[in-house]
N, C-alpha and C positions, 0 to 999 in steps of 0.2 A: 289578894290586894283590898285593902279597906275601901269602904264606899266613898269616902271623902276624897281619897287618892284617885278614885275612878273619876269621880265628878270634876276634879282638877283637871284631869287628863283630857276629858271631853271637852271642857272649856278651852283649853289651849289649843287642842285640835281645830276647834270651831274658829278661834281666833286667827290661827295660821291660814285657815281657808278663806276667811273673810280678807285677810291681809293680801292673800295670793291673788284674789279677785280685784281687790282694789289696785295692786300693783299693775296687774294686766290692764285694767281700765286706764290706769295713768299712763302707761305704754301707749295705748291706742289714742289718747287724747293729746299727745305730744305731737301728733301729725293727724290733721282732720282726715277722717274716712268717709268718703262720699257714700251717700246712700246706696248708690249702685254696687258699690264694693261690699257693702254691708249684706246686701241682697246676694252677692255671691258666695260670701262667706258662710251664709246660711245653708249653702248647698253643699259644704264639705261634708264627708263621711260622718256618720253619728259617731260621737265618742272622740273624734280627733281633736287635736289642741292647736292653738294658735299662740305665737308670743310676737307682737308688733313692736316696730321701733325699738328694738334691742340694742343698746349702745354697746359695740365690740371693743371699744378703746377706752381708755380713761382718759379725762381731759381732752375730749374731742375739741378740735378748733372750730370757731364760727364758721357758718357757711353762708354763702349768697343765695343759693337756692335749697328748698327742702331736699331735692334729690342728691345734694352734695354733703348730707350729714352722714355720719360714720356709723351707720345703724343698719339692722337686718330685721326682716320678717322670717319666722320659722314656723313651718306646718309640719305636723306629725301625726301620723295615722293612730287609730286606737288600737290598743294592744300593749304587751310587755315589751315588744322589741328585742333587741335593738334593731333599728331600720337602716338600710342604706340611704346615703343622703345624696340628694341631688343639689349641687351649689350653683345657682342660677345668677348671671351676671347681664343685667340689662344693656343695651346699646344705647347710642345716641351721640356718637362722634367724640366721645370722653368729654363732651361740654354739656350734655343734658340727658334727660331721662330719668327715671324712677322706678324703684322696685315694686310699688304697691300694686298696679293694675296687672303687669304681666305676671307678677308673682301668683297671686290668686288665681289666675287663669291657668297657670302650669299647676299650681298645687290641686286643683280640681282634677287635673289629668293624672298627676303622680300618685297622690295618696290612696286612691282605690287600688292601684298596682302594688301597694306595700312599700312605696318610698316616702322618706321625710323630704320636704323641700326648704332650702334657705334661699331668700331673696334678698340681695345686699344692695346698698347704696355705698357710693364710694366718693372720696373727694373730685368733684369735677374740675376741669382745667381753669375755670375762672378764679379757683381758689388755690389750686396747686398744679404745677406741671408734672409730667411724668418724672419720677416713677411712683408719685404718691398713689396712683390708682392701683396699681398691681400691690403695693404694700400694703394698701387697705384690704384688697381681696385676701392676701395671706393672713392678715390680722384677724379678719372675720373667720378664716377657716380655723386659725388656731384658737379662736374663742371658742368655737363650738366643739372642737376637740377636747379641750380643757374640761368642757362640761357634757361630755357625750353621755355620761351614766344618766345624769339627772334629765337630759333632753331625751333620752331613750334612742338615740342614733348610734350607729356603728361607725367608730373613728377610722376603722380600717377598710370602709366601703363607702368611698367618696367618689363622685363623678363630677367634672365640672361642665356646666352648659352656659352656652353665651351667644349672642347675636350681634354682628358687626363689631363695634368696638368691644363689646362684650365677649365676643368670641375671640378676639385678639387677646384679652386678659384670661380668659379660660384656657388658651392654648399655652400662654405663657406660664401660667400655674402647672400645667402638665409638663412643659419642657424645663422648667428651673426648680421643681419642688425638692428635687434630690440634694441641689446644692445652696438652697435657700439664700439666692443671690438678692432677691428682693424682699428681704424680710428685715424687720427691726427687732425681732425676738430670735436670737441664736438657738434657743432651747425648743423651738416650736417644730412640730412635725407637719411638713407641708407637701409631702407626696401625696398625690391623688392617684386613683385606680383606673379612669377613664375619663375621656373629654369629648364632648360634641360640640361643635364650632359650626354655626350658621352664618354665611356671608363673611368669610373672615378676611380682614387685612392682616396677612401673616407676615409681610415683609415691607417695612416702611421706608426702606432704601430706594430712592428713584430709579436708580441704574439697576441693580440688582433684583429688584422687584418688578422691573419692566412697567412702571406706570406710565400711560400714555401722556403725552405732552399736554393733552386736554383735561387730565384727571386733577383730582384734588391735590395731589402731591406737587404739582406745578403751578397752582393756582394762588398767586400772593394774596387774593381777597378772601382766601379760606381761612377766616379767623378762627373758627373752632379747632381747625388742624394745627394751625400754628400754636395754638395754646398748649399742645402736647409738649412743645420745645420750650426749654427755659428762657430764651431769649425771643420768643415767638417769631423766630426764622428758621426756616429748614436748615438741618445740619446733617449730613451724611453720617457721620460717626455716631452722633447721638441716635439717628434712626435706626442704625444696625444693633446699638445697644438695646433698643426698645422693641425689637422685633422677634417673636417666636422663632422665625426662620434662622437666627442666628444661634440656637441653643438646641438644635436637633441632635439625639444621641439614641444608642440602642436601648436605653432603659426608659424612653417615653412611653407612657401606658398607651393602651389602644385608642385611636382617634377615629371619629366620623365626623365627615365634614358634608354640609350642602350647599350648594351655589348656585344661584341663578345665572344661565349664559347671558341673559339680557342685562345683568347688573352694569350699570354704568357709573355708579360710585366706586364700587370695588370690583376692578376687573376679574373675571373668573380665572384668569392666569394665576392669580394669587393662590388660589386654592390648588390649583393644578400643579404649580411648582412646589408647594409646600406638601403635597401629597407625595410626589416623586421623591423629594428629599427624605421623608419619613420612612417610604418604602426602602430607599437604598440603605438606610440604617437599620433595617430589620423590624421596625415597628409595625405592628398590625394596623393599617389603615384604610379606611372605605371612604370614598369620595362619590357622591352623587350630584351630577350635574343636572339641572332642570331646565329644559330648553326654553320654556314659555314664562319663565320667571324673572324678575329683576332683582333689586336689593332685599325685598322683603320676602324670605322663604320661611319664615316662622308661621307654619300653617298646621292643619290637623295631620296631613299626612308626615310631615317633618317632626310633630310632636310624637306620633305613635311609632315612628321609625327609632326615635331617641330612646322612647320607653323600651323597645324591643332590645336596642343595643345595650342600655344600662342593666337590663334584666339578664342578659347572657354574660356580661362582664361582672357586675356587682352581686349577682345571686347564684353564681356559679360555685360549686363546691370545688372546683379545679383551679381557683385562683392561687 
């Protein structure tokens, strides 16, 4: 190769690296990153990469809150890969929450164990009623799978992880991925290989889900809940359509659930009934009830348990 051609190639490579850095900075600038989050990001394993605020749909609709934007953060370990992907969905009653802080905390746990982690935002109910939330989850997964090679992730080793409303969406992805019920892209591959659900509202039907009369499902003042429904009023048929419990079948991937026995927001009976239904269908399921915990079961023990579960399922040669 001539010297001039080599110099031209070096210049082009340098420019592309500069552009990539500018793009990354632009992504991070679209949503202010607090100093404490920058400090946490500095603790990520050496050589790992991060892509913040990546839009996973074209022409995303305007949002009322930063957490309602259709974007994601992706953290990938150093190395060639491809790495199994943990797909994290934050909670917040479908009406609040954000991907950033919970995502970096989980990335610090999962990346050293050889997992990539995606933390997603989705349209909240102030902007769109259900099924917008699950459609966004599926759109984000499809986006990542289409770009799996460039992101160094394995499209065939994906596990969903969620807490509360996020667990509801994680389970819906696990139960409906085969049939693409909640996808706007008929060509997308949406099947996942495992799911971890913390404090899951698995059945939104008042009667079938045995929600106590004092619970949010019977509370007309629970505006965040009613935002799930198109007319902001409880509807039994719609509740069943929106429930993971309605889509149990033998091909649901392995599921791990953790639920606090003192949970006053989502009764532990939700997890018990869902686990029993999965078992009857022949789905490998593990349920751990925590006697001294309420709704918040996202802690060190649960995270380590999830890492072990995903390691067994997503890193096994017998999949």
